[in-house]
C-alpha positions, 0 to 999 in steps of 0.5 A: 210090849204086852195075850194068846190062847189056843184054838181047839179043833171043832172035831175029834175022832170021838165027836165034838169038842166038849167044854174044856175045864180050863181057866180063861187066860190072860190073853184070850178066849177060853177053850170053850169058845172054840169052834164047835162049842156053844158060846153064850152071846156069840155074834152071828157070822152074817152080822156086818157089825163084827167088822166095826167091833174088830176095828174097835178092839184092834184100836185098843190093842194098838193103844195099849202097845203104843203106851208101853213102847212110848214111855221109855223114850220119854223117861229122860224128859220126865226125869228132867221135868220132875227131878225124879229119883232113879227108883221113881223112874224104874217104877214108872215102867216096872209098876205098869208091867207088874200090875199088868202081869198080876192081873192078866189071868184074872182079867181073862176069867172075869171076862168069861164070867161077867161078859167080855164086852162089859170087861173090855169097856170097863178096861178101856174106860179105866185105861183112858182115865188112868192115861188122864191121871198120868198126863196131869200128874203133879209129881212122880208119886202120882205118876207111878200110882197112875201107871200102876192103875193103867197097867191094872186096867190094861189087864182087864182090857187086853185079854178080852181083845182076842176073845172077842175076835174069837167068838165074833168071827167064824173059823174060815175068817179068822186067818184073814182077821188075825193077819189084819190084827198082826199088822195093826199090832206090829205097827203099834209096836214099831210106831210107839217109840217114834210117836213118843219121840215126836210128841216129846220133841214137839213139846206141844202146848209146853206140856213136854212129855205129857201128850204121850198119855193125853193122846189116849183120851180121844181114842179111849172115849171113842172106843167106849162109845163105839164099843157099847154100840157095836161089840156083841156080848159074850160069855163062856158057858161054864166059867171057873171061879176066881182064885183071888187068894192066889193073885194076892199071894203072887203079887205080894211075892213080886212086890216084896222082891221088886220093891227092895231092888228099886229102893234099896240102893237109894236107902243104902240097902237097909235090912228090911230090904234083905228081909223082904227078899229073903221072905219071898221063897217062903211066900212062893212055897205058900203059894204052891201049897194054896194052889194044891189046896185050891185044885182039890177044893174046886179045880180052879187054881190060878196056876195049873201046877201039873203043867210043870211036869212037862219038861218043855213047858217048865223050860219055856217058862224059865226062858220066858222069864229070863228073856223078860229080865234081859229085855227089861234091863236093855231097853231102859238103860239103852234109852238112858244111855243115848239121851242122858249119856250121849246127850241126844234128843228124844227124836234122835234116840227114837230114829236110831232104833228103827233098824232094830225094829225092822230087823226083828220084824224080818227075822221073826217072819222067817223064823216062824215060816221057814226056820223053826219047822226045819231046825227046831230049837236050834233056831231059838238057840241061835237067836240067843247067841245072835243077840249076845253077839250083837250086844258084845259088838255094841259094847265094843263100839261104845268103848271104841267110839266113846261119846262121839258115836253116831247113830249110823254106827249103832245100826250094825249091833242093833240089826244083829240084836234084832235078828237074834230077837226075831228068831226067839219071840215069834216061835217061842210060845208055840214051841213051849206049848207044843207038848202041853195037853190040850185041856190045859192050853189056855192056862198054859198060854196065859201063864207064859204071857204073865211070866214074860211080864213078870220078868220085865218087871224084875229086869226093870228092878234090877237096873238099880244094881246092874246100871244105877249101881255103877254110877256114883252120882246119877245126877251127873250125866254124860260119861258115867251113864255111858260106862254104866251102859256098857256094864249093864250090857255085860249082865244082859249077855250073861242072862242070854247065855243062861237062856241059851242053856235053858233052851236045851229043855225045849223040844228038839223039833217042833211037832207039826200041827196036824200030828199033835196028839192030845196037845195044843194045836195052835196058839192064837197070837198075842199082841206082843208076839205078833208085833214081832212077827 
């Protein structure tokens, strides 16, 4: 559920802000486009078309978030319709997350180099075409490939959204604009599961789950047509070069880890799987060595390695990765538990999650505005423990009520979990960035976003072990899925305990915005973070 950046102050004590030598990020405008810095092609503040441009890019962000959250609820229907294997089911979600994560930073850089409008239009057109391929997929393999393509196109489209907003609106309008953006994106995150449930339940024209993808077609086509007319082109004055070798090394490493996890169980855990996973640390070492070489060569690495010397940032990346693993596991097994374990309809499963969404939204707002400024990292740690408590309550209820559990009985653990998640997701990015040097703000925020997506993909891959590994025959629905759900939740609880411990690396207290010397002043909200807030 998948883009942020940092804004630099228009003035400093020694004069205007100079162009930052930092890579544009996955999620946003290059620091070079901050107020006070020349931006090639920036829109005039008096241009009324900027509001139409805003509506277009907001709609694209809405479409992306809905497409991420809409799929989980329809997975049981896809499995029934295709007779798909468990690995195919995992790849329908993990493939999207993996392609999205691998392309985020590169997508942001391409926008700064070749034009954000151009990349946005290419991304939304490709996303729409991939949605069509998903909707007409004839078999699980075609659906998986189409989802990977969809994730890659989202990686071109999403980074441009906040970049276009940033260069289209003057500083005094951005507060209002980001408020509107947050409301729209939040609506997308909350409405996705319900929309997926309704479209699947209605079985429009006998298409079963396919309308969850086909609904993107009119939205995407309108976005391309209107975007060409109303969005103003912009580029960064001095964009860095692409690090394609770094992207390839990182992507290959992730695939070599996730592919054996998702396919190993169905193939009796063959030797090649362990060899692939064993090679990942060596590939990781090679990636670091190349990034060091890239820094010396032209100063434009995929990952700014010096960031990891900042203790709070290194800890924050670990939190983001493990939190992505926890949520990746939970949301998939939760859907399978309700529909394939308890036999509920997609609509009932979708409505059951409403208390969770409301609790996340409420807790996120309070966390950012009231709690974190006063109590610092203790709020995030309390969030991890609260989520774990909600999961333990869920485990108890599932065992106590068994197959007869009702939706209203799930409300209590879901609300507790939602409160815990809200305390974490909204303030996490700014907390992690609070001690990062300003010149590396863009690279840091993009890396945080990318790491979260990687964690999500890894968590989805791990469901082979922590969920499907507990089921003797995954074609026999009912009680085995319920028992496996409880087993998987224990793993998620363990991950949250690790997250609680790692959070001690975060700053004890968040430095007020106005008192940060040489550090990031503010991170623009990503769709994922805003959705929670």
